[in-house]
N, C-alpha and C positions, 0 to 999 in steps of 0.2 A: 367470214359468216358461214364458209362452207360446213364447218363441222356442225353448226346448230342446224343447218339442212339437213346433212346426213342423220343427225339425232332424232330429227320430226319425222325422216323418211322411215326409219327403222324403228319407230314406236308400234308394237301389234295393235293398240287401244289407242289411235289419235283422237285429238278434240274432234269433236263435231264443226262443221263448217260454220253453224250460225255462231258457235263461240270464237272462231278466229274472225269472223266478220266483225262480229262485236268489239272484240278487242283494236282490229284495225279502226273501226270508227271512232273508239274512244280515244286513240292515240292522235287521229286527226284533229278530234276537238281539243284535246290539250295542247296541239300545236298551232292551231289556227284561231281558237276562239280568243276574242278580245275581253270578253268579261271574265272576271276572275271568278265568280261564280261557278259559271260553266268549267272552267279549268278545275276548279275543285272537285265539282260533282264528277267529272272525268277520272280524276287522280283516284277519288274514293271508290269509283266503280272497277278501277284497274287494280286496286288492293284487294277488293273482295274476291276478283277473279285468279288473283296471283298464286294462290294455293293450287286451285284445281287446274289451270291452265300455266303453271309455271315456265314451261319452255317459251310458249308462245308471249307471253308477256315479257319476258326477259328480252326474246330477240327484237321485237316491236317496240316496247316501251322503256326500254332502258336510256336511250340518249333523251328521250322527250322528259323522263325523270330528272335525268340530270340537268337538262335545262331549266325545269322549273326549281331546281335548288340553285341555279345560279341567278335567276331573273326574279322570282317570287318571294324574296327573302322577308319581306314585310309582312306576309300573312301566315301567322304559326301553324294553321290548321292545315293548308294546302301541303307545307313542309313536312308535319308530320305524316301524312299521307302518303307523299313521295318516299320518305326513309322507309316506312313499314312496308311497303310495296318493294324496295330494293332488298329490304331483309328477308321477305319471303322469297324472293327469286333467289338469292345467293345461298339461304340457309339451307342446310340437309336435312335439319330437324323437322321432318314432317311427322303427321300421325301415322301410327301404325298400320291403321287400316289402308291409308292412302299409299303404302309402299307395298311393293312386291319383291319377294327375295331375287328374282331374276334381274330386277332393274336397280338393285341396291350401288352396283360399282355404277352405273350409267348415271345415279342421282348424285353421286359423289363426283363424277365428272363434270356434270352440271354447274354446282357449287363453284369448283374450282374454276372453269372457263368463265363463268360470269365473272368471278373475282379478278381473272385478268383482264377482262375488258375495262372493268370499273377502275382500274388502279393503272389501265395503260396510260392515263393521262394522272399525273402525281396531282395535279391540282383538284382533281376530284378529293383526294384524300384531304388535302389541305382545306379545301372546302367543308368538309365534313367535320374536322377538328374545330372550324369557328363556330359550328353548330353546336357544338358541346357547351360551347361559353355561354348558350342560351339558357336563362333560367326556367323557362316554359316548360312544363313538364311534358307535353305532348312534342315538344321538339328534340328535349336532350335525352330522353329515355330511348325512343329509337334509333337515335344517333349513337349512344352507347352499344345498344343492340348490334347496329349494322356494324360498325367498326370492330366489336367482338367478333363477330363472324367472317369479317375481311381477315382478320388475323388468324382465325382456325384454317382458313382455306390457303393464305399466301402469307405465311408467317415471316419470314425472312425479307421479303420485297417490302411489305407494309411496314415493317419496323424500320428499315432503312429510310422510309419517305419520312416515317414521325421523327426518327432521330435527326433529320437534317432539316426539319420544318421549325422555325422558330418558335421557342417556347412550347413546342409540341408536346414534350413530356408533362411539364409543367400544368399544362391544360387539364391533361387527364388526371394529375395528382388532385385537382381540385374536385373530383367527383368523389372523393372520399371523406369531404368536409360537407358535402350536401346533405341537409336536414330531412330527406325524404328517403327512408330506408330503402326503397326498391333502387332508386338509380345509384346509392351508396353501395349496396350488395354487387349490383351489376356492374360499377364501377372497380370493384375487387376483382370479379372474374375477367373484365377487361385487361387489367394490369397483370393478371396471371398470363394471358396470352401475349402479352406484351413484352414480358420481362423472361420469355421461355428461350435459352440458350443464348443470350445477348448480354455479354458482361458490360458494355458500354451502357446500355440501357438500365440494367440492373443498377449499376454505380448512379445513375442520374436519380432514378428512383429513390435509391437509400438516402441519398444527399437531398432529397426534397422532402424529407422528416416522414420517409413513408414508416420506418420503424416506429416511432412515436404514435402516428395515428393508427397502425392496424392493431398494436399492443392497447391502446386505448378500446378499441371496437372489441378486442377479445375481452378485456374487463368489464365491459359494460354489457357484453352477452352472458356473463357468467362463467367464463373461463371453460373448463373442459365440461361444465353441466350445459353449456350453450348449445346452439343449433349448427344448420349447416353453414352461416356465416362464420362462425369461428373456424370450422372445416376450410373454409375459402380463404381466410385471413392467413390461416397456418401454410397450406399450399403457397399462396404469394411469398411467405417470409422463407420457406423452402427454396422458391426460386432466386430469392435476393440473395441467400446466403451459401446454397451449395456451390463449392468449386470456386469460390469468389473470396480471395484473400482480403481484398480492400473492404469489402463489404462486413466480412467477418471481425476485423480488427476494428471497423468504425461501431459493430454492435459491441462488442465488449467496452472501447472507450467512451462509449455513450452510456455505461452502467444499466444497458437494457438486462444483461443477464440477470440482475438482482430482481427485473420484473417477472421472471420466468417460474420464481419460486413458489407463488401461489397457486400456480397451474396445478401442482401437486399435492395440493391438501385436500385430500380426496376424503379424508374424515374417518372414524370409525366404523361408520355402517357401510360395509362394500356388498350388501346385497341389492340384487335387483339393477345392474347396471344396463343402462339403455344402450342400443347398438350405436346412436351418435356419440355417447359419453367415449364410449370404447373407441371408436374412430378418432375423435379429438385428441383423447388421451394418447392414443398409439402415434398419430403425427407430432404431438408435443414432445414426446420421448425422440423421436425421429428427428425433431429440430434440434435437441440436445447434442445428439449425436454428430450431427452435421459441423456443429462446433468443435468437437473436440475427435473429429474421423482421423484415424493415423495416417490418412493419406494428406493431411493437411502438413503445412511446414512445423516442424517440432517446436519452435519457438511460438508461433500462434496458438498450438494446441497447449503448451504446459500454460500459457497465462488464463487462458480460460480454463482449464482444469483448477487452476489456483483460486481464479475469481468464482467458480462454484462451489469450492468447498467455504471461502470466506462468507458468501452469502447464505450458506444453508441449504444449497439445493442438492448436495450431495447426501446431507443428511434426511433430507426430506426422501430421495429416492431409495435409500436405505429402510426408511419406514414402510414405503409401499412394497419392498422387497421383501421384509418380515412380516408382512400384515395376512389376514386370513381374508378368504372370499374375493380376492383379486381373479378376475379371469385369466384364463391359462395364457393368451396371446399377449396380454397387458404384462404379465409376469415375465414372460420369455423376453418382452421386448426392454422391460426393466432391468432385467438382468444384462441385456446387450449393453444397454445405456450406461449402468455403474460401472460395467466393464471397461468402457472407453473412457470414462471420466477418471477413472483411476490407473489408466495404463501409463507406465513410465513414470509417473508422479509419486515420489517417496510420500509427501506429506498426505496424499489421498490415501495411498495404500496402507500406511499406519493407520490412519482411520478407519478404514474397512475391516483390519484385522481385530480391531476393538470393538467391533459390532456384534450384540449378540441378540440370538434370536429369542422371543418372549415365550421361553419353554420352562418347564420345571424338571430338573434345573436348568439355568440358562446354558445354552451352548452358543458358541462362536458361530457366526454367520456361515463361515468358508466350511465348518464340520458339516452344517445341514445342508448345504448347496451339495457337498460332494456325496452325501447321501443320497440325494436326487440323483447325480448323475450315475452312480453305480446301481441304481435301481431299475431293473428292466421294465417295469411296470409305468415308468413315467414317459410322457411324450418325448419324440425323437428331437424336436427343435428346443424343447427344453433341456434336455441333456446337452446339446450341443452348446446350448447357450450358458450352462454352466462350466463345461469345459472352457469356454472363451472366457468368462470370468475368471477362472482360475489361472489359466494363460496370463491374462493382463494383471492379474495381482503380483505374478512372479515376475513380470518383465522388468528387468534392469531394477530387480528388488532383492539385494543379496540379503538383506535381514530377513524378509520373507522365506526365500528359499532356506535358509538356515533353519528358521523354526519349523518348517514341514519337515525336512529331513531329520530334524532334533527328535521328532515324534516317533521316528523308526528306531533311533539308537536304542541300546539296552538300557543305558542309565536313566533314559527318561520315559520309557513305557510305565503305563500305571498297572502295577501289579493285582490292584484290587478289581480292576475292571470294571469300575463304577462309570465311567466316561468313554468316549469311543474318541479317538484322536485322527485328525488327517490322514497320517501315515498309516494307521490301521485300515482305514477305509479305502485306502489307495491300493494297500495289498491285498484286502478282500476284492476288489475290482480286477487286480491282475490276474488272480488265480480263480477267478468266477467261471461258470459254466457259460456266461453270455461272452459271444466275441466282441459285441460292442463296448460291454463295460471292460474287456481286458484291453481294448484299444485304447478307450478313453484313460484308463488309470495308467497306461503305459506312457502316452503322450504327455498325461499331466507330470507323473514322476520324472519324464524327461527335461521338462521346463524348470522342475527344482533344482535340475544338474546344469542347466544352460551355461556355459562361460563360467564354470565355478570349480576350478580344479580340488579346492579343498574339500567341498561337499563329496565330490566324484570319490574321494579317497575315503572319506568317513563312512559313505554308503557299503563299503565294503565290509565294515564291521557288521553290518545287519545279519542276524541269523533268525532262520524260521524252523518251527517245529512242524514237520511235515506230519507226524502220526505218532502215537504212541509208541513207546519202546524203542524209536529210531534216533539217532542223534541228529541234531539240529544242522540245518544246511545253509550256506549263504545264499542271501537274495541273488548275486550274480548267477551261483550253481542252479538256483531252481529254475530261473529265466530259460538257460540253457536247456535243462531237462525237460521242461514243457515246450519248448522249440522243436526237440528232437523227437517229440512225442507225436508228431503230424497233426496238430488240432488247425482248425479252420485257418484261411488264408488271410483272414483280418487280424485273428489273434496273433498269428506270426509275424506279420506286418508290423503291429504294434510292438511286440518284443524286439525285433529287430531294428527299429528306430530308437527303442530306448537302448539298447545295446551300444548302438553305433554313436548315441549322443553320450554314453558313459564313458566308452573307451578312447573317445577321440579327444587328443591333448591331455592324455592322462597315461604315462607309461606302466604305473603301478598297477591300474586296472588292467591294463594288456596282457601284464605277466600274469595276474591271477586270473585271467581268460584263457591264456594259455598254459595254464599249469593244470588245466582239466584234460587230459590226452584225448577224450573222445571230442571235442570242440572242433578241432581243426580238421579231422576226418571229415566230420558232419559238414562242415562248410564246402569242403572239395567235393564230396559227394554230391551235395545239392547243385553247387554250380556247373558240375561235369555233366549230370543227366540233362536228356533231352526230352523236357517234359511240355506240357501244352501252354497256351497262352496264358491261361489263369494262373501258372505258377512263374511266369517271367518275371513278376514283380518281387517275389520272394527271392528268385535266383539274384537278380540285381542286388538288392539287398543283403544277400549272403556275400556276395564279391566284395560290396562296398566294406561289409565288417572284416573280410579276410584282408582287404587292402590297409584300414586301420590299424590291425593288428601288425601288419609289414611297417607300415609309415611310422607309427609310434613306439615301436619296438626298440627297447634298450638293451637287447642281446643278454639280459641276465640269465636266460634258461639256454644250457647248450642245446637242445634239441629242436627249440624253435627260436632259432637266431635269424635275422631278416634272410640273408643268404640262403638258407635252408627251405625257408619258407617260399622262397622264389624258385628255387629249384623243384620243389613240390607243386608249385602252381604250373612250372614248365611241363613236367612230368605226367601229370595227373588231368591237367585241363586244357594248357596251351595258354600262352599268353594273347595271342591275338582273341581266341576264345573268351577269354576272360574280361577283357577289354570291352569285347561285345555285351557280354553279360551285364556287365557294370552301365554301357550304356542304357539297359533297359529302364533303368529308372526315369532319366530326365525324359525319355522318351515317350513316357505313359502319360495317356490324357489326364489322369488322376492329378499327376504331379504338376501339369501347367495350371489345372484350375487350383490347386494349392497355392501355389507360387504366387496367384494374383492379389489376394488380400489376407490379412491376418485373422480374421473370423472365420470359423470352421461354418461351412454352408454347404451342405450336400442335398441332393434332391431324395436320396434315401440312404439307410443303413448301409447298404451294400458299397455305396460309392465313397464311404468313409476310409481312406485309406493312407492319404500322406497329410502330415501339418506344415503350416507356413514355414516356422522356423527349421523345420529338418530339410524343408528345399534348400535353404540358405547353405545348410551345411554340407547338402550334397553339390551344390554348386561349386562350394569352396574345395571341397576335397577330391570331386572326381578328376581334375587333371593333374592334381600333385599325385594320386595313387598310381594312374597311369604312369606317369614319368618314374615313379618309385619302382614300378614292377619291370620296366624295361632297362633299369640301371645296372651297370655292370658292379663287381664286386669291388673294384679299384675305385669307382665313381661313388660307391658306398662309403668306401674309406675316406675318401676326400670330403664327402658329405659329413660325415660323422666329424671328421678334423674341424671344417667349417663350423658345425654345429657346437662343438665344444668351444671353440675362438669365440663363436657368438653368445654361448652360455658364459663363459669367462667376461666377455664384454659386459652381458647384462648383470652379471653379478657385479662387475665393476660401478657399472652404471648403478646399479641398485644400492650399492654400498654409498656413492657418492651421492645419491638422490636423497640415503638416511641422514649423512653426515650434512648435506644442505639443508635438510629439514630441520636438523637440530640447529644449525646455524641460522637459520632463519627464525626458529623460536628465541635463539638467545638474540638475535638482531632485534626481535620484537621488544623483548624485555629490556635490552638495551636502550632503545628508542623511548620507551616508557621513563625509564630512570632519566634519560636524558630531559625528557619532558618535564618529570618533577624536579630534577636539578635546575632546569631553566626558570622553572616558576619560581623555586627558592631563591636562585640567583636575581631573578628582578625584585623580589621581596626585599632581598638583603640590597638589592642596589638602591631601592626608594629608603631603606633604613639608612644605608651610608649617606645618601643625598640629604634625607634630612639633619642626620649628625653633623654632617660637612657643614650644613647652613647653621645649623647651632654652634659648631667650632667658630666660624666665621664671626657669630655675632659675639662669643665671649672674647676672640681675638680682637675684635673692634672695640667692646668696651676696656680690656685690657691695655689696648693703646691709648684710649682715652683717659685712663688712670694713670698712665704713665707720662701724658703729656700734663695732665693736671699737677701730678706731684713734683716734675719736672727735677727729680734726684735719681735719675737713671742710671747716669756715667759716674756716680761718685767712688764706686771701690772697682770698677773697671782696670786703673791704672795699677793698683796694687796687686791685684791677683794676676794681671798678665807680666808683672815684673816676675812674680812667683813661678809662673809656668814657664817664662823665658829661663828663669836660673835653673829651673828642672829639666829644660830642653825636650817638654813633653807636651803637646797640644796645647798651645797657650791660648788659642782663640776659644775653642772649646770649653775651657775651664773659666776663662775670663766670663765667657758669655753666663756659663751656669752661675757662677758666684753673684753677676749682675742681676741676673732674673732673681735670685734668692732675696738679695736685700731689696729689690723693687717690692717682692712681695711681701716683706716685712712691713716696708713701709706703707704700703696699700693697706695690709691688714690693720695697722695702727690708725690709718687715718679715716678706715671705715670704722674704726671701734669708736673714733672721736667724733665722728658724724652720727653713729648710731646713739653716743650718749647725749649729744645734743638734741635730736629729734626726740629722744625719749623725754628729755627735760621740756620739751616744747609740748609735747602730747600732754605732759602731765599738766604743765599751765593751763593748756586748753580746756582740759577736763575741768580744772578747778576754778576757772575764770567763771562760768555761769553761776556756780553757789556764792561765790565771793561777791557778787555784782557785776560781775562781767567788765572789770577793769580793762582788761587788755583790749576788748572789743571796744570799749567807750574810747580809748586813747585813740586807735586807729580810726573810727570813724568820727572823733571830736564830738560826741554828744553825751549828755548826763542823763540819759534815760534808762531805768533798770531794763533788765531782760531775764527771762526763764521762767519757769512754770510758777513760782512765786506770785511774781509781778503780774503774771497772767491773772491767777487768782485774786489780787486785789483790784485790778482794772475789772474785772467780771463783777465783782462785788459792786464796786462804784456804779458802774452802767445800770445794774439792776435797782440800786437805790434811787438814780435818777429815773429810771422807768416808771417806778415807784410814783415817786413825786410828780411826775408827769401825768400818770394815770389818775391821781386825786384832783389836781389842777384841772384835767380834762372834766371830770365830773362836776367841780365848781362850775367851770364855764358851762357847761350844758345846763345847770340849774339855773345860773343866772339867766342864759339866755331864755330860759322857759319862762323866767318870773318877766323878763322883758316882755314876753309875747303876750302875756297873761295883761300886764299893764297896757302895753299897747291896743290889746282887745278892749278893756275896760275904757279907755279914753276915746275907742270909736264909737262904743256902744252910748256911752253916756259921755256927752260933750261937755266939757266944765270951762268956764271963763278961765283965761289964764290971768288977769287980773285979779290979784286977791292972794290971801296969805296960803289958802291951800294950794292953788295952782303954782305959788311960789316953791312951796315944799315940795311938791310934784316934781317940777323941773330940777329942782336941787338934786332930789335922789336918783332922777334919770340920767343926770350928767354924773352924779358919783357911780352909778353903776357902769357907765360907759366906760369912765376911767378906769375902773377896776377889770374891767374885761379887755381894755387895750392893754392892759398892764400884765395881765395873766397871759394874754397871746403874746406880747413880746417874750416873758419869761420862757413861755412853751418853744417858742423859736430859738432863743439862745440855747435852752439845754438841749435841743435835737441837734444844734450845729456843734456843741460841745461834745455829745455822745459819737457824732460822725466823725470828731478830730480823735475822739479816745480808740475808733476803729481803725482809723488809718494808722495811728500809732502802734495799735496791737499788731496789723499786718507786718509792718516795716519790723517790729522787734520780732515775729515769726521766721520773717525773711532772712534776719541777722542771724538767729538760732540755728535755721537749715544750713546758711554757709558755714556756719562754725562747726556742725556735725558732718559735712561734706570734707572739712579742711581736716578733721579729726581721721576721717575714715581713709582718706589719700595719705595723710602721714604713715597712719598704721601699715598700710598697704607698701608703703616705701620702705618702712622700717622691716617687713617679712622678705621684702626683695632684698635690702641690706645684708640681713643675716642669711639668706640664701648664698650671697655672692660671697659674703665671709667664710661660709662652709666650703663654697667650690674653690676659693683661695687656699684654705686649708688644706684641701685635697690635693691641689696644685703643686702647693708647697711641699707636701709629703712626696709627690712624685720626684720633684726635682732634688729633694734631699736622698732619696733612693738613687737616682741619676748620679749625684754628686757623690755617694758611697761608691757607686761602682768606679767612677773616676779615680776615687783615692786608691782603690783596690788595683786599678791599671796602673795608677803611678807608681805603687809599691811594688810591682810587678816589675815594672820597667828599672825602677833602682835597683833591683836585686841584679838584673840582668846587667846593669850597668857596673856593679858592684863586682860581678863576676867577671867582666870585661876588664876590669883594673881602672874604670874611670872614678876619678873623684867627685863623690857625691855628699851634701849637706846632710845632717842628720835632721830626724824629723822633728826633735824637740827645738832646735833653733828655729826651724820653719814655723812649729807652733807658736813660738815665742815671738816671733815676728809679726806674725798673723794676729796674734793676742793683742800686741803693741799698737799695730795699726787699727785693730777694732777699737781698743779704747780711745786712740786718738780721735776714731770717727765718732765714738760715742761723745765725748767731749765736746766736738764742735756740734753735734746735734742738740747737747744740751745748752750750749751756750747759744745757738739760733732759738731756741724755744724760749730762753730766757730774755733774749732780744725781744 
């Protein structure tokens, strides 16, 4: 408490004694009063005094207020007063009229010291977190404000307490879901303070669905047209994503990049932008840059770049880029954003190259931007942004580099002059009177040559017309001419950077540079002179350029070989002095600034000296050039030999790489062929499998037929004897003869079966017309069948129905007469005794007999009709069965015909085989005759075979007769 006493004593205008006494009395009431109302009134009074008597209330009342938070939880009103009082004590946001300039620092110290007192007991922060769960507005809102100011005053220790508190961060995330906008908006401010510079809390907040909730709030508030709430949400998103690779990956994987596109749909009417809209859009652009920053891991950056292209975000940014009426700072930030979205991503760079400005005629966006860069009337930050965009477009983009350089080559320059190309604009800027345009154009052209030896050689072909009547000079010569004319330092630095980039790793360019006899004396003169500090940078770059001319020299020029140039340095400059001047580059403060980040950011145009990529080149070459200058001629020779061997090795490696590449292509083609052959093989295998199954079925049928015929071995013995007599393949010949005979018998048998089945089918076809005799015999019934019989039965049935109908009408008539008689009898009772009664009774009996007879006949007719119906159904069934039998027999006939055709085919195949065997036999006989062996004549064999065949035919005829 000593520091508080010191502060109280040091105040020039302290509180009146009555105020201090009042605060003391109020604290006593809070501490000792037993009634809740008295304590509530005392805390309310302390709240009203806390702004004016901040120090006194903080010193005397803070312990009592914390005790109230611990004990009076049930009363929300006193809790709200206590939280408000603590907020007034700790917060430094006092009214302006209550602050004095000399007490500003003291006020900040008070807030920090009171925060230390409050968080000294970690339970106080934990208690405050529990009050944030209360739904009561008068408790929750003061609690949010108090925790926010605690984080402002002592961020890291409060963050650590919340981090170790159970569900601490989750409780705070619930504030974003509060339906009361005041609490929700202050909750966003609280999370801003909570997530500052703490990766662990940032990850927890992100995984508590913060991205979804914040993007919903931004959308509900109107995106870029929203108010201060949108700005706060964007600042919180930046806290969560900046330098946090885990959250960036989570943001991308959650498809939240796609939800950023509507932010930049600003519409066609770009007049009258509000300050808040400009601020919101500026923060939105910065958020996009956070995701694609060059300092992020390359893999994460490239994936975000691809996602921005696929969702249309890059396209939307390019629309803003080419729109009219956009504020200058938004346009500048949009250019920087597009730069980093396309940097190193070939797909995005190709799209950007195809963007055209809405002009008449349309011009490429790159050309329009370069026009702004070389225009000295444009704002400095805008020109820097355009240069950065051009650098990012060419970064790792050989295609784009080639397109830019091609606009400088003689074959592609537009002779009509109707359109301005990028190359023409760069040349115009390079030789402009504005030093900043010179520097920007030189750096842009250097990026077009970066790490591309082919383009460095092609650029040597560029010729410039300096004035009418004079011959054209090369671009390289013109650069050195301007350099020697003693222009501004910024111009010379830019040209020297361009020449160093151009000559590095390009011996042909070095030869062209040394071919001009004035260049080496100029460089040595610049390095050897003792100039002021403002020229140190130029001297260092001249030393670097001369060192590049030594290191990449191929000794093709006799007067400027490596050894002679080193001797020249030693005589004119001195090796130590040369190395010292070379070191001026890396020791310069502008070099250190440029080496930090790729984006050119300078406080003023005069500080625009170095390019980021050039600093990498200096770092790479400085040590190499130093070693090259100090090397002796023998070491140079050894190095040359090593270089030659390395070149040979590289050539061999390149040749083998090309061979391997060709072999890889051939291998890929062969793999494709193998795949197609495999597919064909599988198809053929399936076909073979099917054919094998069919062959097996045919074999089974063939074996079955052989068993049925039983004549398989009739002619085997005779053919076997012939084969044995000839001494040539007896088993094979006998087998073939046997199969031929078997097929002959099989064919004859099948033909006989076919004739029998044909006759059977004909008889079945004729049987219905002839009265169905075959069917009558099989079923042992004498009933006719067929369509004629059906028609006769139908006529008979119709006749019977007509008879029944007429009898039914008679019956109905008699029944009606009977009813009339019965009615008469019931109306007029007549005695039965007498003649009339007897007649009436007789008539009645007669009528009843007739009625019963008719009924009996009707019943018999019905029975007869039912019998006829059953008979008709049975006849139909018999007809259907006979038709199905005919169909089956026809199907069997077709199968047998097919088998006969197949048998004929197989017989032909066997005959071919037999003919081949006969040819072999004849050939073997000829050989035997040549060897002098006795061989029987063919006529005898044929006669013997004919005799055997005749005998066999006779036997077959006898068997058939039997």
